[in-house]
C-alpha positions, 0 to 999 in steps of 0.5 A: 583354845583347844575347843576353838581348834576343834571347831576349826577342824570341823569347819575344815572337814566340812569344806573338804567334803564340798570340794571336788576331788581331783578327776584323774584320767580314767580310760577305756582300757582301766575299765576292766578293773573298775567294774566291781559291782556297785553295792552298799558299804560293808560297814555302814557309814553311820557306824564308824562315828559310833565305834570310833568316837562314841564307844571310846567316849562311853569308856571314858565316861565309865572311868569318870563315874569310877574316879570322878576326875573331870580333868581326865574326862575332859582331856580324854574326850579332847584328845579323841576328837583331835585324833579323829578330826586331824586324821579325817582332814589329812585323809580327806586332803589326800583323797581329794589330791589323789582322786583314785577311782573306786573299784566300782567306778564303772557303775557310778559312771555308767549306771545303765552300762552304756559307755561313752568315751571322748576322742582320747579314750577318756570316760565321759560319765553320765551318772549322778554327779554326787556318786561320780564325785564319790567314785574319785575318792577311793584312797585312802580309806576313811573308814579305816583311818577313822577306826584306827584314830579312834581305837588306837586312842582308846587303846592307849588310853586303856594301856595307861589306865591299866599301867601297862607300861609302868616297868613291872613287866606284867604282860598279863595286864594286855590280855 
């Protein structure tokens, strides 16, 4: 049943990425704070699953090769995927509900720098629809939440493997 739930979580995540976020009012007076340059991500999107999912799975596989316990490998991978997918669903749900504009929203909305506002001072974007849509998904950070979920799970897994909390008081195990 666990794998079925993971497939359902993946389906929910896919649907959440298809839904448009809440388009929060963005007025002319707010644009000063949203004029950061439109740059590529400092941490590329493709790298997040590598270090948040594949790296922990590699560590689990190393422990498997040492102890050959399929039960441990299966449950560690299952726990990691649950952690990351539940975090992703919650993060994306909050992003869609809040619709907070990114700091570079101005350049997503007006890529040519020509501003256009309605009678109430709200923006009328003429940028690429996909970029404007992503421009309303600033909070919370997907990079941060996926990283926290995957790497915290890995940290707790390693703490369990080295018996860091067995009551013997050897703090050096954590260094």
